[in-house]
C-alpha positions in Angstrom: 0.0 0.0 0.0 2.8 2.4 0.9 4.7 1.5 -2.4 1.5 2.3 -4.4 1.1 5.7 -2.8 4.8 6.5 -3.5 4.4 5.5 -7.1 1.4 7.7 -7.5 3.2 10.8 -6.1 6.2 10.1 -8.3 3.9 10.0 -11.4 2.2 13.3 -10.5 5.6 15.0 -10.0 6.8 13.7 -13.4 3.7 15.0 -15.2 4.1 18.4 -13.5 7.7 18.6 -14.7 6.7 17.8 -18.3 3.9 20.4 -18.2 6.3 23.1 -17.0 8.8 22.2 -19.6 6.3 22.3 -22.5 5.7 25.4 -24.8 2.2 25.8 -23.7 3.2 26.1 -20.0 5.8 28.7 -20.9 3.2 30.7 -22.8 0.9 30.5 -19.8 3.7 31.6 -17.5 4.8 34.4 -19.9 1.2 35.6 -20.4 0.7 35.8 -16.6 4.0 37.7 -16.2 3.2 40.1 -19.0 -0.3 40.8 -17.6 1.2 41.4 -14.2 3.8 43.8 -15.6 1.2 45.7 -17.6 -1.0 46.1 -14.6 2.0 47.3 -12.7 2.7 49.9 -15.4 -0.9 51.2 -15.3 -0.9 51.4 -11.5 2.3 53.6 -11.7 1.1 55.9 -14.6 3.2 54.3 -17.3 1.9 53.8 -20.9 2.7 53.7 -24.6 5.2 56.3 -25.9 3.7 57.4 -29.2 5.8 59.3 -31.9 4.8 62.9 -32.5 2.2 63.2 -35.2 1.1 59.5 -35.1 -2.0 57.9 -33.8 -1.6 57.1 -30.1 -1.6 53.3 -30.8 1.0 53.4 -33.6 4.6 52.6 -33.2 7.6 54.1 -35.1 7.9 51.0 -37.4 4.3 51.3 -38.4 4.6 55.0 -39.2 7.6 54.4 -41.5 6.0 51.8 -43.8 4.3 54.1 -46.2 4.8 54.0 -50.0 5.2 50.2 -49.9 1.7 49.9 -48.5 0.4 52.2 -51.1 2.0 50.1 -53.9 3.5 53.1 -55.7 4.5 51.9 -59.2 6.8 53.4 -61.8 3.8 53.7 -64.2 2.0 56.0 -61.7 5.0 58.2 -60.8 5.6 61.4 -62.7 9.0 63.2 -62.5 10.1 66.4 -64.1 11.6 69.9 -63.7 9.6 73.1 -63.1 10.4 76.8 -62.5 7.8 77.5 -59.8 8.8 76.8 -56.2 6.6 74.7 -53.8 3.4 76.3 -52.7 2.8 74.6 -49.4 6.2 74.4 -47.7 9.9 74.9 -48.3 12.7 73.4 -46.3 16.2 74.8 -46.9 19.0 73.0 -45.2 22.7 73.8 -44.6 25.4 71.4 -43.6 23.4 68.6 -45.1 26.5 66.3 -45.2 26.5 66.3 -41.4 23.1 64.6 -41.5 24.3 62.2 -44.1 27.2 61.1 -41.9 25.2 60.9 -38.7 24.6 57.4 -37.4 21.9 58.6 -34.9 19.7 60.7 -37.3 17.6 58.7 -39.6 15.2 61.5 -40.5 14.5 65.2 -40.2 11.0 66.4 -39.5 10.0 70.0 -40.3 7.9 72.2 -38.1 4.1 71.9 -38.6 2.7 74.0 -41.5 -0.9 74.5 -42.5 -2.3 73.4 -45.9 -5.9 72.6 -47.1 -7.2 73.0 -43.5 -4.9 70.6 -41.8 -1.5 70.7 -40.2 1.4 68.8 -41.8 5.1 68.2 -41.5 7.7 67.5 -44.2 9.8 64.4 -43.4 13.2 63.9 -45.0 15.3 60.8 -44.8 18.9 61.8 -45.8 20.0 58.2 -46.3 16.6 56.8 -47.2 13.8 55.1 -45.3 15.2 51.6 -44.8 11.9 50.3 -43.6 10.3 51.4 -46.9 13.0 50.0 -49.3 14.6 53.4 -49.5 18.2 52.6 -48.5 20.7 54.6 -50.6 18.0 57.1 -51.7 16.7 60.4 -50.5 13.2 59.7 -49.1 10.5 62.4 -48.8 7.1 62.2 -47.0 4.3 64.4 -45.9 2.8 63.6 -42.5 -0.6 64.9 -41.3 -1.3 65.8 -37.7 -4.1 63.4 -36.8 -5.1 65.2 -33.7 -7.8 66.9 -35.7 -9.0 63.7 -37.4 -11.7 61.4 -36.1 -10.9 57.6 -36.1 -13.0 57.1 -39.2 -12.1 60.2 -41.1 -10.1 60.1 -44.4 -8.4 62.9 -46.3 -7.6 62.5 -50.0 -4.8 64.8 -51.2 -2.4 65.2 -54.1 1.3 65.4 -53.1 4.1 66.9 -55.2 7.6 66.8 -53.7 10.4 69.2 -54.7 14.2 69.1 -54.7 16.0 72.3 -55.9 18.6 72.0 -58.6 21.0 75.0 -58.6 22.5 74.2 -62.0 19.2 74.0 -63.8 17.7 76.7 -61.6 14.6 74.6 -61.5 13.0 72.2 -59.1 13.1 68.5 -59.6 9.6 67.2 -58.8 8.1 63.8 -58.2 4.4 63.0 -57.7 1.9 60.2 -58.2 -1.0 60.2 -60.7 -3.4 59.0 -58.0 -4.4 60.7 -54.8 -3.1 59.7 -51.3 -5.5 58.6 -48.6 -4.6 59.9 -45.1 -6.4 58.7 -42.1 -6.2 58.5 -38.3 -4.2 55.3 -38.6 -2.2 56.2 -41.8 -0.6 59.6 -41.3 2.4 59.6 -43.6 2.7 59.1 -47.3 5.5 59.8 -49.8 8.3 58.4 -51.9 11.1 56.2 -50.5 13.3 56.5 -53.7 13.3 60.2 -54.8 16.9 60.5 -55.8 20.0 58.2 -55.3 22.1 59.6 -52.4 25.2 59.4 -54.6 23.5 61.4 -57.3 22.3 63.9 -54.7 25.8 64.3 -53.1 27.6 64.9 -56.3 27.9 68.7 -56.6 28.1 68.4 -60.4 24.5 67.4 -60.4 23.3 70.7 -58.7 21.4 69.4 -55.8 24.0 70.2 -53.2 25.4 73.7 -53.7 27.4 76.4 -51.8 29.2 73.6 -50.0 26.4 71.4 -48.8 23.2 73.6 -49.0 20.0 72.1 -50.4 16.3 72.7 -50.5 13.2 70.4 -50.3 9.6 71.3 -50.6 6.1 69.9 -51.0 2.7 70.9 -52.4 -0.3 69.5 -50.5 -3.6 70.0 -52.4 -7.1 68.5 -52.1 -8.6 67.6 -55.4 -12.2 68.7 -55.6 -14.9 67.2 -57.9 -16.2 69.4 -60.7 -19.3 71.4 -60.3 -19.8 72.3 -64.0 -19.6 70.0 -67.0 -20.7 69.5 -70.5 -21.5 66.6 -72.8 -20.4 66.9 -76.5 -22.2 64.6 -79.0 -22.1 64.2 -82.8 -25.2 63.0 -84.6 -24.8 61.5 -88.0 -28.2 60.1 -88.9 -30.9 62.5 -90.0 -34.4 62.0 -91.5 -34.0 64.8 -94.0 -30.3 65.4 -94.5 -30.6 67.0 -97.9 -32.1 70.4 -98.9 -32.3 71.5 -102.5 -32.9 75.1 -103.5 -34.2 75.8 -107.0 -33.3 79.3 -108.2 -35.5 80.6 -111.0 -34.5 83.3 -113.5 -30.9 83.2 -112.4 -29.7 85.6 -115.1 -32.0 88.4 -113.7 -30.6 88.3 -110.2 -28.9 91.6 -109.6 -28.4 91.8 -105.9 -25.1 90.7 -104.3 -26.5 88.1 -101.9 -29.5 85.8 -101.9 -30.7 83.3 -99.2 -32.8 80.2 -99.5 -35.8 79.5 -97.3 -34.9 78.4 -93.7 -34.7 74.6 -93.3 -34.1 72.5 -90.2 -31.5 69.6 -89.8 -30.3 68.2 -86.5 -32.3 70.6 -84.4 -30.8 73.7 -86.0 -32.0 76.1 -88.6 -30.0 76.7 -91.7 -30.0 78.6 -95.0 -27.9 78.5 -98.2 -26.3 81.7 -99.2 -25.5 82.4 -102.9 -23.6 85.3 -104.4 -24.5 85.1 -108.2 -21.5 87.3 -109.2 -19.2 86.0 -106.5 -17.6 87.7 -103.5 -14.1 88.2 -102.1 -11.6 86.3 -104.1 -14.3 85.0 -106.4 -15.9 88.3 -107.3 -16.7 88.7 -111.0 -15.5 85.3 -112.0 -17.1 82.7 -109.8 -20.4 81.8 -108.1 -19.9 81.9 -104.3 -22.0 79.6 -102.0 -22.1 79.1 -98.2 -24.1 77.2 -95.6 -25.3 79.7 -92.9 -26.5 78.9 -89.4 -29.6 81.1 -89.2 -30.6 80.5 -85.5 -27.2 81.7 -84.1 -28.6 84.6 -82.0 -31.6 82.6 -80.7 -30.1 79.2 -79.6 -26.4 79.7 -79.8 -24.6 80.3 -76.5 -21.8 82.8 -76.7 -19.1 80.2 -75.9 -20.7 77.4 -77.9 -19.2 75.8 -81.1 -21.0 73.5 -83.5 -19.2 71.1 -85.7 -20.8 70.4 -89.2 -19.7 67.8 -91.7 -21.4 67.7 -95.1 -21.4 68.7 -98.8 -22.4 71.7 -100.9 -23.4 71.0 -104.5 -24.3 72.8 -107.7 -26.5 70.1 -109.4 -26.0 69.1 -113.0 -29.4 68.9 -114.6 -28.4 66.9 -117.6 -26.2 64.2 -115.9 -24.8 63.4 -112.5 -21.6 65.4 -113.0 -22.3 67.7 -110.1 -19.9 70.2 -108.7 -19.4 69.2 -105.0 -17.4 70.8 -102.2 -16.8 69.4 -98.7 -18.2 71.0 -95.6 -16.0 70.4 -92.5 -16.2 73.4 -90.2 -16.9 74.7 -86.7 -19.5 77.3 -86.3 -18.6 79.7 -83.4 -20.9 81.5 -81.1 -21.3 85.3 -81.3 -18.6 85.9 -78.7 -16.0 84.0 -80.7 -16.0 85.9 -84.0 -18.4 86.2 -86.9 -18.4 82.6 -88.2 -22.1 82.0 -88.8 -21.5 80.8 -92.4 -19.0 78.6 -94.2 -18.4 77.8 -97.8 -16.4 78.7 -100.9 -15.7 82.0 -102.6 -14.8 80.2 -105.8 -17.4 77.4 -106.0 -17.9 77.2 -109.8 -16.7 79.5 -112.5 -19.3 81.7 -114.1 -18.1 80.7 -117.6 -18.9 77.0 -116.8 -22.1 78.0 -115.2 -23.4 79.9 -118.2 -22.2 77.3 -120.7 -25.5 75.6 -121.7 -23.6 72.5 -122.8 -22.4 71.9 -119.2 -25.9 71.4 -117.9 -25.7 73.5 -114.7 -28.0 76.3 -115.9 -31.0 75.0 -117.8 -33.9 77.3 -118.8 -32.3 79.9 -116.6 -32.8 77.7 -113.6 -30.0 76.9 -111.2 -30.3 74.1 -108.6 -28.0 74.0 -105.5 -28.0 71.5 -102.7 -26.6 70.9 -99.2 -26.3 67.5 -97.6 -25.5 67.5 -93.9 -23.8 64.3 -92.7 -23.0 65.2 -89.1 -23.8 67.9 -86.6 -22.5 68.3 -83.0 -24.5 69.3 -80.0 -23.4 70.2 -76.5 -25.3 70.0 -73.2 -24.1 72.1 -70.3 -24.6 71.2 -66.7 -25.8 73.2 -64.9 
C-alpha cells in the first residue's frame, strides 16, 4: 500500500515537470507575467510612448511603412523639372552632409505647417527610409497631424515633392498620378526613392550647392470634384439630311447676296447663301456659295461651337456630274467671331455655269443643294 502511494506521487511530480517544460506552459507563465507587468505599469502611470504626429496606438515602425503599403509603381510616378517653387512648404538645409554622416539621425521632421485646412510636416530621410525600401536614396514624405481627425475620417490629397537644382535653376519634382489617402491610422505618405544619395551628393548634379546647402519642398492640395460640366455629342443620322434650292430666272438676279428659305436639320435652322456674281476672291468670275447657321442669335450660346460635316453642290441637270465641295467646319458663337456661315468664294466659274452645254443652268434655272452628314450638339450642366 505504501509503495503504491509512493508511485502515485512520483507520477504526479513527473507529469508536472513535463507540463512546466512544455511550450504551452511557458506561454501560460509568460502571459501571466506580461499581464502582471502591464498592470504594474498602469498602476504607476506608465503607458505607450507614441511618436509625435502619429495615432496614439501606432509605433515608429508602423509609421515608416508608407509607400510600400500604397504600392507606388513606376507607371504611376511622374517626374520632371519646373520653375515654380513649392506652394505649401519649403525646407532649406545647410550642412546637409553632417546629417548624411550621422549614425543617430535617420530622418528630419520640419515644423508643422498649414495646408488645405490641416497641419502637416515634411519628413526627410537623408540616407533613405530603410523600412520602406529606400536605403541609398533620399526619401521624402508628408505627415498629417491626426489630432484633428476622427478615427473614421479620411483625407484624400495630391502630393508633389520638390528638390531644388541650382545648375538647372529649377525644381526636380516627383508625384503620383493617384491621390493619397490619409487617415487617423495612416498619417504619412510619400516616396522612398526620390533620388539616389550618390547622385544627390555629387555637386556636379546641382542638388548640393554652396558647400552642402539644399532645398526640399512639398505641395499639398485636395482635389475637388467638378461642379460644372458639358456633354459633347455628334449626330450623323438625319431623316431629311438634304435640302435642295431651285433658283428661278438666275440671269435676272442683280443683288449681291441671296438666301434660301430656312430649313431644319439636326435641331438647328440653316439657309444656303448664294452670291451670283461671286464675292471676295471669287468676285466677278465665280459663283460663291455658303451654308449659314440662321438661328445663331436665338439658340447659340456665346461660348458654344457647332461642328458640321457635309457637302455643298451645284447640281448638273443633264447628268450626274455635279460640282461638289466638302463642308468640314466649326460654327462659333457670337462671342468667338463672326463665323455663322462657311463655304467657298470660288465654288464654280461663271463661264462653266453659263455654258449651256455643261448642264448646270437650264432654262435659266439653277439648282443648288446641301447634304448635312453630321452635326454636333453640346449639353451644359448646370
